[in-house]
C-alpha positions as CSV (number, residue, x, y, z in Angstrom):
1,M,60.8,35.2,7.1
2,Q,56.8,36.5,6.8
3,I,54.5,35.8,3.2
4,N,51.4,37.9,3.2
5,T,48.5,35.9,1.6
6,S,45.0,37.3,1.2
7,L,43.8,34.6,4.7
8,K,46.7,35.6,7.0
9,T,50.2,35.9,7.8
10,L,51.7,33.1,8.2
11,D,55.6,32.3,9.6
12,I,57.5,29.7,7.5
13,S,60.2,29.4,10.3
14,Y,56.8,28.0,12.6
15,Y,56.0,25.5,10.0
16,Q,59.3,24.7,9.4
17,Y,59.9,24.0,12.9
18,T,56.4,21.6,12.9
19,I,57.0,19.8,9.8
20,Q,60.7,18.9,10.9
21,D,58.8,17.8,14.0
22,N,56.1,15.8,12.4
23,D,56.6,12.8,10.2
24,L,53.6,14.0,7.9
25,P,51.8,11.1,5.3
26,F,54.3,11.3,1.6
27,G,53.0,14.3,-0.4
28,I,50.5,15.8,2.3
29,G,51.3,18.8,4.6
30,I,51.1,22.2,5.4
31,T,53.3,23.5,2.6
32,N,50.5,22.4,0.0
33,F,49.4,25.9,1.0
34,F,52.5,27.7,-0.8
35,G,51.7,25.3,-3.7
36,G,53.8,22.4,-3.5
37,P,53.5,19.1,-1.5
38,V,56.3,18.5,2.0
39,I,58.0,15.3,1.4
40,A,57.7,12.6,4.1
41,K,60.1,12.7,7.1
42,S,61.2,9.2,6.4
43,L,62.3,9.7,3.0
44,R,63.6,13.2,4.1
45,Q,66.3,11.1,6.8
46,A,66.9,8.5,3.5
47,F,68.2,11.2,1.4
48,E,70.1,13.0,4.0
49,A,71.6,9.1,5.0
50,I,73.0,9.8,1.3
51,V,74.0,13.2,0.7
52,G,74.1,14.7,4.2
53,P,71.4,17.2,6.0
54,D,73.3,20.0,4.3
55,H,72.2,18.9,0.7
56,V,68.9,18.2,1.2
57,M,66.7,21.2,1.3
58,T,62.8,21.1,1.7
59,A,62.3,24.7,3.3
60,P,60.0,27.0,1.1
61,E,62.4,29.8,0.3
62,D,64.8,26.8,-1.2
63,L,62.5,24.8,-3.3
64,A,61.1,28.4,-4.6
65,T,64.5,28.7,-6.3
66,Y,64.2,25.5,-7.9
67,A,60.5,25.8,-9.1
68,Y,61.0,27.6,-12.9
69,D,63.7,28.3,-15.4
70,A,64.0,30.8,-18.2
71,A,61.0,29.9,-19.6
72,P,58.0,32.1,-19.2
73,L,55.5,28.8,-17.3
74,E,54.3,28.5,-14.2
75,S,56.7,28.0,-11.4
76,V,55.8,24.7,-9.3
77,L,57.6,24.2,-6.3
78,P,58.9,20.7,-5.7
79,Q,59.2,18.4,-2.0
80,A,62.8,18.7,-2.0
81,V,66.2,20.0,-3.8
82,L,69.0,17.1,-3.8
83,M,72.5,17.7,-4.2
84,P,74.9,15.0,-4.7
85,E,78.6,14.8,-4.8
86,S,79.5,11.8,-6.5
87,S,78.3,9.3,-8.9
88,E,77.9,6.8,-6.1
89,E,75.2,9.1,-4.1
90,L,73.7,9.9,-7.2
91,G,73.0,6.2,-8.5
92,R,71.7,5.9,-4.3
93,I,69.3,9.0,-4.6
94,I,67.8,7.2,-8.1
95,K,67.3,3.8,-6.7
96,L,65.5,5.6,-3.7
97,C,63.0,7.6,-5.9
98,H,62.7,4.4,-7.8
99,E,61.1,2.4,-5.0
100,N,59.7,5.3,-4.6
101,R,58.1,6.1,-7.1
102,L,59.1,10.0,-6.8
103,P,59.4,12.1,-9.9
104,I,62.9,13.5,-10.7
105,T,64.1,16.8,-12.7
106,V,67.9,17.1,-13.0
107,R,69.2,20.3,-13.1
108,G,72.1,22.4,-14.1
109,A,72.1,26.2,-14.2
110,G,68.3,26.3,-15.3
111,T,68.9,28.2,-18.3
112,N,66.4,26.2,-19.9
113,L,63.9,27.9,-21.8
114,S,62.0,25.5,-22.9
115,G,60.7,24.6,-19.2
116,G,62.7,21.6,-19.5
117,T,63.9,21.8,-16.0
118,I,60.7,23.3,-14.7
119,P,60.0,20.1,-11.5
120,D,57.0,18.3,-10.9
121,A,54.9,19.0,-7.6
122,D,55.5,15.3,-6.3
123,G,59.4,14.9,-7.2
124,V,62.5,16.1,-6.2
125,V,64.8,18.4,-7.9
126,I,69.0,16.7,-8.2
127,L,71.4,19.7,-8.7
128,T,74.6,18.7,-10.5
129,A,76.5,21.8,-9.1
130,L,78.9,19.6,-6.8
131,L,79.3,16.9,-9.8
132,N,81.5,19.6,-11.4
133,R,85.0,18.1,-11.9
134,I,87.2,18.3,-15.2
135,L,88.4,14.6,-15.2
136,E,90.3,14.2,-18.2
137,V,91.9,16.1,-21.0
138,N,93.3,13.8,-23.6
139,E,95.4,15.9,-26.2
140,T,97.1,13.2,-27.8
141,D,93.3,11.4,-28.9
142,M,91.7,15.0,-28.5
143,Y,88.6,14.1,-25.9
144,A,87.7,15.7,-22.6
145,V,85.8,13.4,-19.9
146,V,83.5,16.0,-17.4
147,Q,80.9,15.4,-14.9
148,P,77.6,17.1,-16.1
149,G,78.0,20.0,-14.0
150,V,81.1,21.5,-15.3
151,I,80.3,25.0,-16.8
152,T,80.7,25.2,-20.3
153,A,83.1,28.1,-20.6
154,Q,85.6,26.3,-17.9
155,L,86.1,23.5,-20.2
156,V,86.5,25.6,-23.5
157,T,89.2,28.1,-22.0
158,K,90.7,24.7,-19.9
159,V,91.1,23.2,-23.6
160,E,92.2,25.7,-25.5
161,A,95.1,26.4,-23.2
162,K,96.3,23.2,-24.4
163,G,95.7,24.6,-28.4
164,L,92.7,22.8,-29.0
165,F,88.7,23.7,-29.4
166,Y,85.6,22.8,-27.9
167,P,83.4,24.3,-30.3
168,P,79.7,24.5,-29.4
169,D,78.8,27.8,-27.9
170,P,75.3,28.3,-26.5
171,G,74.6,32.2,-25.6
172,S,74.7,31.4,-22.0
173,Q,78.0,29.2,-22.1
174,A,79.3,31.6,-19.0
175,V,77.1,29.3,-17.0
176,S,75.2,26.9,-18.6
177,T,76.5,23.7,-17.9
178,L,77.7,20.7,-20.6
179,G,75.0,17.9,-18.8
180,G,72.6,20.6,-19.5
181,N,74.0,21.4,-23.4
182,V,74.2,17.6,-23.3
183,M,70.4,16.9,-22.6
184,E,69.0,20.0,-24.6
185,N,71.6,19.1,-27.5
186,A,72.3,23.0,-27.2
187,G,74.3,25.0,-30.2
188,G,75.2,28.3,-30.7
189,L,76.7,31.3,-32.3
190,R,79.2,28.5,-34.2
191,G,76.6,25.8,-35.4
192,L,77.0,26.7,-38.7
193,K,80.5,25.2,-39.9
194,Y,81.1,23.2,-36.4
195,G,77.9,21.9,-35.4
196,V,75.7,21.3,-32.0
197,T,76.7,19.5,-29.2
198,R,75.6,16.0,-30.6
199,D,78.4,16.5,-33.0
200,Y,81.2,16.2,-30.0
201,V,79.7,13.2,-28.1
202,M,81.6,10.5,-28.0
203,G,80.0,8.4,-25.1
204,L,78.4,8.7,-21.8
205,S,77.5,6.9,-18.6
206,F,74.4,7.6,-17.2
207,F,71.8,5.9,-14.5
208,D,68.3,4.3,-16.1
209,A,65.2,5.2,-13.7
210,M,65.7,2.3,-12.3
211,G,69.4,3.3,-10.9
212,N,71.3,1.0,-13.0
213,H,74.5,2.0,-14.2
214,I,74.8,2.4,-18.1
215,H,77.8,3.5,-20.5
216,T,77.8,3.9,-23.8
217,G,79.8,5.1,-26.7
218,S,83.5,5.0,-26.2
219,R,86.7,7.2,-26.5
220,T,87.6,6.1,-29.7
221,V,86.8,7.8,-33.4
222,K,84.9,5.4,-34.6
223,C,81.9,2.9,-32.7
224,A,79.9,0.9,-34.2
225,T,78.9,-1.2,-30.8
226,G,75.2,-2.0,-30.1
227,Y,73.1,0.4,-30.6
228,N,73.2,4.0,-30.8
229,I,72.3,5.0,-27.1
230,T,74.4,7.8,-27.0
231,Q,73.0,10.1,-29.8
232,L,69.4,8.7,-28.2
233,M,70.5,10.1,-24.6
234,V,71.4,13.7,-26.6
235,G,68.8,16.1,-26.3
236,S,66.4,14.1,-24.2
237,E,65.8,16.9,-21.6
238,G,66.4,14.4,-18.5
239,T,63.4,11.9,-19.8
240,L,65.6,8.6,-20.5
241,G,68.3,8.9,-17.8
242,V,70.3,10.6,-15.7
243,L,74.1,11.9,-16.5
244,D,77.0,11.5,-14.1
245,E,80.0,11.4,-17.2
246,I,80.2,12.8,-21.2
247,V,82.9,12.4,-23.0
248,L,83.5,15.4,-25.7
249,K,85.8,15.1,-29.0
250,L,87.6,18.3,-29.0
251,I,89.2,19.6,-32.0
252,P,92.6,21.6,-33.0
253,Y,92.3,25.6,-32.8
254,P,91.8,27.3,-35.5
255,A,94.7,29.1,-37.1
256,H,93.0,32.1,-38.1
257,R,90.2,34.4,-37.3
258,K,88.4,37.0,-39.3
259,S,85.7,39.1,-37.6
260,I,83.3,41.2,-40.0
261,I,80.3,43.3,-39.1
262,S,77.9,44.4,-42.0
263,M,75.2,47.4,-41.7
264,F,72.1,47.2,-44.5
265,K,69.3,50.0,-44.2
266,T,66.6,46.6,-44.1
267,I,66.7,43.0,-42.6
268,E,65.0,42.1,-45.6
269,D,68.7,43.1,-47.5
270,A,70.5,41.7,-44.3
271,S,68.4,38.2,-44.4
272,E,69.0,37.8,-48.8
273,T,73.3,38.3,-47.7
274,V,73.0,35.6,-45.6
275,A,71.2,33.1,-48.6
276,G,73.9,34.4,-50.5
277,I,76.9,33.7,-48.6
278,I,75.6,30.0,-48.0
279,A,74.5,29.5,-52.2
280,G,78.0,31.3,-52.9
281,R,79.7,28.0,-51.1
282,I,81.2,30.0,-48.1
283,V,80.4,28.4,-44.8
284,P,82.0,31.2,-41.5
285,A,82.2,29.9,-38.7
286,T,79.7,32.5,-37.5
287,L,76.9,34.1,-39.3
288,E,74.9,36.4,-36.8
289,I,72.1,38.8,-38.3
290,M,70.4,41.6,-35.5
291,D,67.2,43.7,-36.5
292,Q,67.6,47.6,-35.8
293,F,64.9,47.0,-32.5
294,T,68.0,44.2,-30.8
295,I,70.5,46.8,-32.1
296,R,69.6,49.5,-30.7
297,A,68.6,47.5,-26.8
298,V,72.2,46.0,-26.9
299,E,74.0,49.1,-27.9
300,A,72.0,50.7,-25.2
301,F,72.9,47.8,-22.7
302,S,76.6,47.1,-23.8
303,K,77.7,50.1,-25.2
304,A,80.1,48.5,-27.7
305,G,79.7,51.1,-30.9
306,L,76.9,49.7,-32.4
307,P,75.2,51.3,-35.5
308,V,72.0,51.7,-33.9
309,D,70.8,53.7,-37.4
310,A,71.3,50.4,-39.2
311,G,68.0,48.5,-40.2
312,A,70.0,45.8,-39.6
313,L,73.7,44.1,-39.0
314,L,75.3,41.2,-39.8
315,L,77.9,39.4,-38.0
316,I,80.2,37.1,-39.5
317,E,83.3,35.5,-38.5
318,V,85.8,33.4,-40.7
319,D,88.1,31.3,-39.5
320,G,90.8,27.9,-40.6
321,H,93.8,28.4,-42.3
322,P,94.7,31.6,-42.7
323,A,95.2,31.7,-46.6
324,Q,91.8,30.3,-46.9
325,V,90.7,33.3,-44.3
326,E,91.8,35.6,-45.9
327,E,90.1,34.0,-49.5
328,D,87.0,33.7,-47.6
329,A,86.5,37.2,-46.1
330,A,87.6,38.5,-49.2
331,R,84.6,37.0,-51.2
332,V,82.3,37.9,-48.0
333,L,82.9,41.7,-48.5
334,D,81.7,41.2,-52.1
335,L,78.3,39.5,-51.6
336,C,77.6,42.3,-49.0
337,E,78.3,45.1,-51.2
338,K,76.4,42.7,-53.6
339,Y,73.6,42.8,-51.8
340,G,72.9,46.4,-50.2
341,A,75.8,46.8,-47.5
342,Y,75.9,50.2,-47.0
343,Q,79.4,50.0,-44.9
344,T,81.7,46.6,-43.6
345,Q,84.0,47.3,-40.7
346,T,86.6,44.4,-40.4
347,A,87.8,43.5,-36.7
348,E,91.5,45.0,-36.5
349,N,92.7,42.9,-33.2
350,D,91.6,40.4,-30.5
351,A,89.6,43.4,-28.5
352,Q,87.8,44.5,-31.1
353,R,86.7,41.5,-32.0
354,E,85.8,40.3,-28.6
355,K,83.8,43.1,-28.5
356,I,82.1,42.3,-31.5
357,W,81.0,39.0,-30.1
358,A,80.1,40.2,-26.6
359,A,77.7,42.5,-27.7
360,R,76.2,39.8,-30.1
361,R,76.2,37.7,-26.6
362,S,74.4,40.2,-25.0
363,A,71.5,40.4,-27.3
364,L,69.2,38.5,-24.9
365,S,69.9,40.1,-21.4
366,A,69.6,43.6,-23.6
367,L,66.0,43.0,-24.9
368,A,65.1,41.1,-21.3
369,K,65.4,45.0,-19.7
370,L,63.0,46.2,-21.6
371,K,59.9,45.1,-20.3
372,P,58.8,42.5,-17.9
373,T,58.2,39.3,-19.8
374,L,60.5,37.7,-22.7
375,V,59.6,35.2,-24.6
376,L,62.3,33.9,-27.0
377,E,61.6,31.3,-29.5
378,D,64.1,29.2,-32.1
379,A,61.9,28.1,-35.0
380,T,64.5,27.1,-37.6
381,V,64.1,27.0,-41.5
382,P,66.5,25.6,-44.5
383,R,69.0,28.7,-44.2
384,S,67.9,29.4,-48.1
385,R,64.0,30.3,-45.9
386,I,65.6,32.7,-43.9
387,P,64.3,35.9,-46.1
388,D,61.1,34.4,-45.7
389,M,61.0,33.8,-42.0
390,V,62.5,37.2,-41.5
391,K,59.3,38.5,-43.6
392,G,57.0,36.8,-41.9
393,L,58.0,37.5,-38.6
394,G,57.5,41.1,-39.4
395,E,53.9,40.4,-40.9
396,I,53.3,37.7,-37.3
397,A,54.2,41.4,-35.0
398,R,51.9,43.6,-36.9
399,K,49.1,41.2,-37.3
400,H,49.3,41.1,-33.0
401,G,50.4,44.2,-31.9
402,L,53.7,43.1,-30.1
403,D,57.1,44.1,-30.2
404,I,59.3,41.7,-31.4
405,G,63.3,41.4,-31.6
406,T,64.8,39.6,-34.5
407,F,68.2,38.3,-34.0
408,G,70.1,35.1,-33.9
409,H,72.0,32.5,-35.5
410,A,71.4,33.2,-40.0
411,G,73.5,31.0,-41.1
412,D,72.3,27.9,-40.2
413,G,68.3,29.2,-40.3
414,N,67.9,29.3,-36.7
415,L,66.2,33.0,-35.5
416,H,65.5,34.1,-32.5
417,P,62.6,35.8,-32.6
418,T,62.1,37.6,-29.2
419,I,58.6,38.7,-27.8
420,L,58.4,41.2,-25.2
421,T,55.3,41.5,-23.2
422,D,54.3,42.3,-19.9
423,R,52.4,38.5,-18.5
424,R,50.5,39.9,-16.4
425,D,48.6,41.8,-19.2
426,K,46.4,39.1,-19.9
427,T,44.5,40.6,-23.2
428,E,48.2,40.8,-24.6
429,W,49.3,37.4,-23.5
430,L,46.6,36.2,-25.1
431,R,47.7,37.3,-28.5
432,V,51.3,36.9,-27.3
433,E,49.6,33.0,-27.4
434,K,48.4,33.4,-31.1
435,A,51.8,35.4,-32.3
436,I,53.8,32.1,-31.0
437,E,51.7,29.4,-32.6
438,D,51.9,31.8,-36.2
439,I,55.9,31.9,-35.8
440,F,55.6,27.6,-35.0
441,A,53.1,27.3,-38.1
442,H,55.3,29.7,-40.1
443,A,58.2,28.1,-39.8
444,L,57.1,24.1,-40.6
445,S,55.9,25.5,-43.5
446,L,59.0,26.9,-44.7
447,G,59.8,23.6,-44.3
448,G,61.5,24.2,-40.9
449,T,61.2,22.9,-37.3
450,L,59.9,24.2,-34.1
451,S,63.4,24.0,-32.2
452,G,66.9,24.6,-33.3
453,E,68.4,24.4,-30.0
454,H,66.2,25.3,-27.1
455,G,64.3,21.6,-27.0
456,I,60.8,20.9,-26.4
457,G,60.3,20.7,-22.8
458,I,57.1,21.9,-21.8
459,A,56.5,24.9,-23.7
460,K,56.3,23.2,-27.2
461,S,55.2,19.7,-26.6
462,A,51.5,20.5,-27.3
463,F,53.0,21.6,-31.0
464,L,55.0,18.5,-31.8
465,E,52.7,16.3,-33.2
466,N,52.4,19.1,-35.9
467,E,55.7,18.6,-37.4
468,I,56.3,14.7,-36.9
469,G,52.8,13.5,-37.1
470,R,51.0,11.4,-34.1
471,A,52.8,8.2,-35.2
472,S,56.3,9.3,-34.4
473,V,55.1,11.2,-31.3
474,E,53.4,7.9,-29.7
475,F,56.3,5.9,-31.2
476,S,58.3,8.4,-28.9
477,K,55.7,7.6,-25.9
478,R,56.2,3.7,-26.6
479,L,60.0,4.7,-26.2
480,K,59.9,6.5,-23.1
481,R,57.6,3.6,-21.3
482,A,60.2,0.7,-22.0
483,L,62.5,2.7,-20.6
484,D,60.8,4.7,-17.6
485,P,58.1,2.4,-16.7
486,S,57.0,4.9,-13.8
487,N,57.4,7.8,-15.8
488,I,59.8,9.5,-12.9
489,L,62.3,10.8,-15.4
490,N,61.3,14.7,-15.5
491,P,57.6,13.4,-16.5
492,G,55.8,16.2,-18.9
493,K,58.9,17.0,-20.7
494,I,59.0,16.5,-24.6
495,T,55.8,14.0,-25.6
496,G,53.8,15.6,-22.6
497,D,53.2,12.5,-20.6
């Protein structure tokens, strides 16, 4: 493999051979030329003794694969990438990292959208891909025990076959891992009625920064034992511990569902309808919005038959007892008509229903095809302020001269303004950064939050104080220092340390 540089053409395989045959000082070596240090030979051998040589990657081309995530941020090459197959191997890796003060970034599928899995240049990446077993599905007590590398959709499919339901459904559920979902407190389309990942985590096992094995929570419906460490860990983005086992609550599968697609001339009418449905005390399982820009991108991508002339769409699903579903669906249809829907369709069968939701889930992929760089935000506001947020997004797009497609979980106030740009255009990128600042400021002015489901990571850490205040940020930093005194667990994330 050849890499062309402004200085010379370098043969990576040669330098790999040189590195393997010379015990370079820790953190110093020829790979600094490529943007990342080389792990010391003795430390690499120690990792190989734990997981085997095939599960320790140090070649630059391998490191580059795990140097970035789905956030539009600069990539960072780690020193090594490790793939443990068991909890015992995972614990030994963490102890070794603690002894050498080696930073750790844990990575599932890398679908994170806030830079939470971008590694430290002086550290290692731990992959959870081989910790991928569903250990138990308890039908009697309705819970599942899983390892962190289990793909979300795999658990959903397995429990549905038993008449059970795991509701959290991030848009990336076909590839995202449950460990990543827990660490980011992932949400999804059904958050309005069913809540987010936090609401389904009953217990955890994890390794702390020193490699001690910690157990928290339980398999019981109630648990008031000690500090609520379980919920402290959820959404902590790998900064407080490394998961090896998760206990998740399951619920009965809904008896009946009805999906509705409602078309509006303007996104303002659609957003007013969202507020009206919530004010009407109806809680759909899903209440999604798409503006015209997104509709056209999705239709070109998915060929689902979406009405490309509509100014906006609402995608609505109600579920539960059949009689209640029919009553709620009728009320939703009435409210859509009241607030200006010019056409409404109801899915007649499961195939039509799946087609509607597959189209919605493709929104991010569809928009990503339009320009080289996509910036997906998730600022969230109280549900009654959705119309104000939608209006503000339009003003921000015009102010900065940017294409912003808006879609998202309107029913829980979680919109996804998506800026389409090309980061190589430095002038436009400056406007993008200003627009992001304005989006955050507008959401906070409406009583909202910086992140509904993507987390803080690197991308939003500089804005955290704007929402929670300096004292709260400092409290979080003290907590982090107490639990991770050497700052090896995903350093730089959330609080920016």
